N, C-alpha and C positions, 0 to 999 in steps of 0.2 A: 633138309632140302629135298632129298629123294622121296621122302614121304609125301611132301607137298606135290611134287611132280607126278607121283603115282596117283594121288588123289585127283589131280587135275585131269590126267589122262582118263582115269576111270569115270569122272564126271562127264567128260565129253563123249566117251563111249556109251554112257547110259542114255544119251539123247537118242531118240528114235532116228534110225538111219535115213528115213524118208525126210524127216524134218531137217537134219543136217545137210542133206543133199539139196533140198529146196533153198535153204538159207544161203548156201554157198553159191548156187546158181544165180539167185536174185542179187546177192552182194556183188557178184561180178558184173551183172547187168548194170547195177547202179554205179559201180566203180568206173566202168568204161563209157558211160554216157553223161552228157550234159555237165561235165566238170565235177560231178559228184564224187569222182575218184579221188578228189583232193580231200574229201571228208569221210567217205565210207571205206574202211580198210579191207577191201575185197581180198587182197593177197593174204592178209593175216587170217581172215575167215576161212579161206581155202586151206591154208596150212593147218589150222586147228581142226577143221573137218577131216582132213587127210590123216591126222593122227589117230582117228577112231576107225579107220577102215579095217574091217575084220575078215574080209574075204576078197578074192579077186573080183567077184561080181560087184560087190559094193564099190570097189575101186574103179571099175569100168563105168558104173552108173554115175559115180561122183565126177569122174573126168568128163563124161558126156554132158552132165548138167552144167559144169563149169564152162565147157566149150560153148554150149548153147547160150548161157547167160552172157558170156563175153561177146559172142557174135550179135546177140540182140542189142546189147549195150553199145557196141561199136557201130552197129547199123543205125541206131537212134542218133548217136553222135554225128555220123556221116550225114544223115538226112537233116538234122538240125543245122549243121554247117551249111548244107546246100540251100536250105530255105530261109534261115534266119541270119546266117553268116555274120557280117560285121555288127549287126545289132546285138547279137549275143556277146561278141567281143567287147562291145562298149557297155554292156550291162554291169550291174554292181558286182556280180560274181566274176564276170570276165575281167573287170578291172582288178579284182583281188588276185587273179592269176598273174597279172602283171604284163605290161607290154613286152618286156624282155623275154618272158617265157613264150608268148604268142609268136614273137619274131623268131625265136630259136626254133620253134616247131615248124614255122613256115620255111625258114632257111634249110632246115634238116630235110623237109619233104622236097623242096626244090632241088637240092643237091643230090639226093639219093633216090627219089622216086619210089617205085614199088618196094625195093629193099628197105627203105625208111619205114614203110608201113609194117613190114615184117619185124624189123628190129625194135620198133617203138613198143611192141608188146612186152619187151623185156626191160624197158627203161622207165623208171619212175617219172611221174608228171607227164612225160611225153605220151604215154599210152592213154592218157585221158584227153590230151589236146590234139593228137594227130588225127583221129577220126573227124573231128570238127574241121580241122584245117584241110583235110583231104576233101571233105564235102564242099568247102569254100573254093577249092582249087579248080573244080570242074572235072576232075578225074571221074571216069565212069565207075558206077557202083560195082559192076562185074570185075573190073580190074582191082578195085579196092578189096573186094571179097576174096579174090584169088590170092592176094598177099596176106590178108589177115587170118583167113581160115587155117592155113598150116601153122602160123605163128601161135594162134590160140590153142591148137591141138598139142603142139610141142610144149607150150608153157603149162597148160593144164596137166598134162601127163607128168611133166617134171615136178611140178609143185606137189601134186597128190602123191606121186611115187616116192619122192624124197621124204615127205612128211610121214607117210605110212611106214617106210623102211626105218626111219629114225625112231619112231614110236615103238615099232616092233623090236628093234635092237635094244632100246631102253628097257622094255618089259622083260626081254630075255635076260639081260644083264641083272636087272633088279631081282628076278626070280632066282638066278644062280647065286647072287650074293646072299639072298634071304636063306636059301638052302645051305649055304656054307656057314651061316651063323653071323653074318655081318649085318 
């Protein structure tokens, strides 16, 4: 098992850091826009990319790309909600989300307002629905951005940081065990 994990970490690390960073940013853009987050596993891609961070600079650039991708995706979701709104909800993909999830996102936003936008970044399914719902609600884009930007920054830093730390700790432990003859 540990040989497989080492191989997997080495394989990810062998991918060009620029490619890993672009893929993670684009995955987050897709995850947070137009309900694609229900299909594209952006969170997982960010974690995998984070395991290959080899320097503080790589980590900072990856976090910046993930923040940028998240903001672009959430902005697309917001503007689609603003312009297409109910038509998107009635679409085939919108029906797959389910009326209960749409209603849940709407209630969540109505009850919590700005903090709902912030917290939705950390909640599965809602982080794909809330930008659309906010766009449909009539909230100003600047207010939406003021709540989503810090959430994206905290989320990206946490995911990349934890993934990089876990992979580094695993590599250190594997090295120590290897030198000890295990």
